[in-house]
N, C-alpha and C positions, 0 to 999 in steps of 0.2 A: 504493500500500500504506500503510495507516494504522499504521505502526510507526516509532518514532523512529530516526534514523540511528545513534545510539549503540548501540541494541540490535541493529540490523542488523549493525553492525561486530563486536560481541561474538559473535553467532551465526555470522557468516561466518568469523571467526577460528577458532572451535571446529570448524566443518566442515572447514576447510582443514587443521587439525591432524590430524583423524581420517584425512583422505586421505593426508597425508604419512606418517603412522604405519602406513598400510596396514590400518586397522581396517575390517572388513567389516560388522559389526553394531554400531551405536552408537545411543544414545538422542538424540532431539532435544528432547522434552518429557517430563518426569516427570508422570504423572497420579497425584497424591497424594490419595487418597480416605480421609480420616481417620474418616469415619462414614457410615452409610447413612440415619440418621434425618433426616426432613424435616418441615417445617411445611405442606407442600402434598402433594396426591396427584394428580399429573398423569396424564392418560390415556395418554400415551406413555412413561411412566417405567418402567424395569425394575429400579429400585434399591431400592424400598421394600417389595417383597413378601417380607419376611423376618419371622420371629417376633420378639417383643419382645426376647428375650435377645440377638439379633444386632443389632437396631436400637439397643440400648443400649450396644453396644461402641464404643470409641474408640481410635484410635491416640494414644499419649502424645506429648508434645513430643519426648522422647528418641527414640522410634521414628520420628517424622517426620524428625528431623535425620539419623538413621542412614540412612534411605531416600534422602534428598537427597545425602548424601555417597557412599553406595554406588553410586548411579546415575550421578552426575556430569553430568547433562544441564544445559545452560545456562538452561533455562526450566522452571518448575514450575507446573502447573495444579492448582488445588485445587477439585475438584468435590465431589459428594456424592450423596445427602443435601444438607442445607443447612449449609455450613461454619460460618456465623455462630452456629449452635447450640453449637458446640464451645467450651467454656470456656477452653481454652488457645490458641485461634486467634490472638489478638494476639501471643502469644509465638512461635507457630509461624511466623507471617509475619515477625516480627522476626528470627528465627533464619535464615530463608532469605535475607532481605535482607542480613544480616551476612555471608553467604557470597557476596554479589554475584551471586546468581541472580535472574532476572526471574520474579516470581510473579504469576500471574493468579488472583485470588480470585473464584471463580464463585459467584454468589448470586442468589436470587430477589428480594432487596432488601427483603423484608418486615421484617427486623430491622435494616436498615442505618442508618436514621435514629437509632435508639436506640444502635447500637454504633459509630457513626463516630468518636466521641471516643477509641476504643481504638486508632486507627490514625493514622499520620503520613504526609503526602504524601511520596512518594519516586519517583525515576525507575525504581526496581526493582519498584514495586507498582502493579498495575492491578486495579480492580474490574471484573470481567466480569459484566455484569448481564443476566439472562435475560429476553428479550422475544421472543415468537413472532408478532409482528405488531401491528397496531393494537388498540385497546382491546377490541372485541368478540371479535376473533380470539384475542388472548392470554388473556383471561379464560376463554374456552371451552377453550383448550388446557390451562390449569392447573386447570380445574374449580373456580374460585372467583371470584366477582365482586369488583371493586375492586382486584385485584392490579396491573393495568396502571397505574392512577393512582398507587398507592403506589410502584411501581418508578420511574416518571417523576419523582416528587417526590424520590426518593433520588438519581437520576441528576443532577438539577439541583443538589442539595445538594453532591454529590461534586465536580462540575465547579466550583462556586462556591468550594469550599475548596481547590482546586488538585490534586485527585487525578487520576491517569490513569483514564479510564473507557472501556470498550468495551461493545458490546452483542453478546450471543450469541443468535442467532436460528436456530431449528430449523423447517424447513418440513415441513408435513404435507399430506395429501390435501385437495383443495378450494382450494388456493392458485391464484391467477392471477398472471401477470406484472405486471398493473396494480396489484394489491393489494400485492405485494411492493415494487414501485417506490415506491408511496405511502408504505409503511412506511420504506423506506430514506431517502427524502427527509426524513421526519419525524425519523428517528434522527439524521441528520447535523445537523438544525437544533437539536438539544439540546446541541451542542458536544462530542460524544464524539470520542475519538481515532479510532475506526473500528468496524467490525462484522465478526463472523464469521457466515457463513450457509451452512448445509448441510442436506441432507435427513435426516430422522430415521431412525434405525436401528430395525428391527423387533425390539425386545427380546422374547424369548420370555416374559418375566415381565410384560410390559406389560399393564395391565388391558384395553386395546383393541388389536386387531390390524388393524382396518379403516381406520386413520388414516394409514398409512405410504405414501409415494409409492414406486413401484417402476419399474425398467427404463427404457424409452424415455420414459415420462412425466416422469421426473426431468430428463432431458437436454433435453426439449422445454420444460419449465418454465424452466430456467436459460437456454436460448437466448432465450426471450421476455424474461426479465429483463434479460439483457445487451444485447439489441437496444434496449430502452428506455433503458438506461444510456448508450448511444452519443450520446444527444441532450443532450449537455452536462450530464449529471447529475454532481454532485460527490460520488460515493460513495467512501468510503475503506473498502476491504474488507481485513481482516487475513488475507490469504491470498497465497500465491505465485501468480504469473501462470499457471503451468502447471497448478496445481490448479484454478483457475477454468476454464481451457481443458478440463480433464478433465471438469468438471461439465457443460460444454456439449457433450460427446460427441466432442471432437476429439483426445483422447489415450487410448491403451489402456494402462492401468496395472494392475499387481498391487499389493496393499497391502504396506506395510512395518510389520508389527505391532510389531516391537521398537523402532520409532522413537518410540512413545509408550507406554512400559511403565507398568503400573499397580501401585501398592502400596496395599493396603487392609487392613481388619481381619482378613482371612484370610491375607494374605501377598502375594507377587508373583503377580499373576493371569495365567494362561495362556489364550490367547496375547495378549489385548488387553483394553482397557477395556470392550468391547461384548459379550464372551462370558464370562459369569460362571460357567459350569458345566463348564469344561474342565480344572479343577485349578489348583493353586497351587504355587509354589516358595518355599523358605525364604529364599533370597538372590537378589540380582539376577544374580550369576554363574550360579547354578543355572538361573534363568529363561532366560538366553541359551543355555546349553550343553545343557539337557535338554528344552527345548520342541521338539516335532516340527513345526518351522515349515512344512515342505512339506505338512502336512495342512491348512493354512489358506490363505485367500485366495479371491478371487471365482471362480477357476477350479478350486479344489481342494476346496472345502467348501460344501455347500448352504446352511449357515447364513450364509455370507459372500457369497452370490451377488448380493444386491441392495444391498450396502453401498457407499456412496460418501462415507462420513463423513470429515471432515478428520483425525480422529485416526488413521485408517488410511492415508490417501492423501497427506496433506500432506508427509510425510517422503519418499514416493516422488517427488513433484513436485520437492522440493528436491534430491534426488539427481539427477534428470533435468536440473535446472538446472545443477548442477555438471558433469555430463557433456556437456551441450549448451548452453553459454551463449548461443550465437548464436540458437538456436531460441527460447530463453527471452526474449531481447531482442526478437526479431521479434514474439513473442506479446504482450509488454508494450506495444509500440508500437501494434499494431493492435487489441489487446483480443481476447477470445475470439471465434472465428468463430461466427456465428449462422445461417448458411445453408450449403447443400450437404450432401453425405453425411456421416454420422457414421462414426467408426471402427467396425470390426467388433468385436463382443463376443468375448472369449476363449472358446474351446470348453471347457465344463466337463469336467474330468478324470473326475469320477464318471460322467458320461454316456458318455464314451469307453470307460472301463473296463467299464461295463455292456454296451456294444455288443460289446466284444471277447469277453465271456463268453457271448454268445448263439450258438446254431448259425446257420449261414448257408446261403443258397441262391444260388448264383451270386455269392458274395462279399457279399451283402446280409444283414445280421443279421435274424433273424425272431424274433418273440416266441413263447415256449412257454407255453401256458396250463396 
């Protein structure tokens, strides 16, 4: 795992405290989304399809600090939009660091060379730079030529100046295990701390819907990637062992949407970062108490059925690690299993309820035209 021991201890202590206090629903990472405006228009993005009056909105420094304090999560991820567009971003990052929270500033890096002087290296600050593969693949994903080269230049600059740097990679249709392995080899050669890697979520607002990997194809892809990784590849992936095992089809998980709560220009987003049209809460407390959590998840809601994103399932994997440390240890030693049967998919509740509502013949539901 490409996460420093100091951060692992901080997060582990936080998790243990929640357990000892008997807290059932607690946040692991705050998704602080201070704007939707971006300087790219990626094919798989569902965040920029808003009118200009929404894209021009910003969370202020004060609103961001209130969200950090209200939530209490030990880590803060700042996605967007493109956060570096926000004029108060240096102050926001400094305010989070002053609270001894670990902040991941997510960026496409187009502005990073220009803005890097606004930031100071800190064990609490990581630039999480978006790369979806090698040059041709990434530039096609973000729908603009030359972005890969500029991002790599920014990565090298940040590493040279002593910043923590990770790469955030989203996988789409057409990926092969060999292509992803080549990219991970290259990413590690840049001297980054690690990489996050996950299948893209099929945002309803995304300009294209044919680019998302779904179902068994996702698990087969990751099994292929991890099989190559067994051959002495030095990949540092910023994920828990059991989340990687889940991606390979070896764990059956329901998501934990409150593990990565989102605060954006509309409020606290119900139920998670990936579903923007389900409503908003005015406070974090209201989000936890008033969101109908049982309506969401891969077995409860068709919108969630294909999701395997780390913002939904990493918290589940962490909880499983706490409950079954020996299982997590074995998975860590052996790595994700890449052969044999995959775990059964959970039966979708909406299908079960639909079947119950149909008339039956001999106990078998029949369709009524």
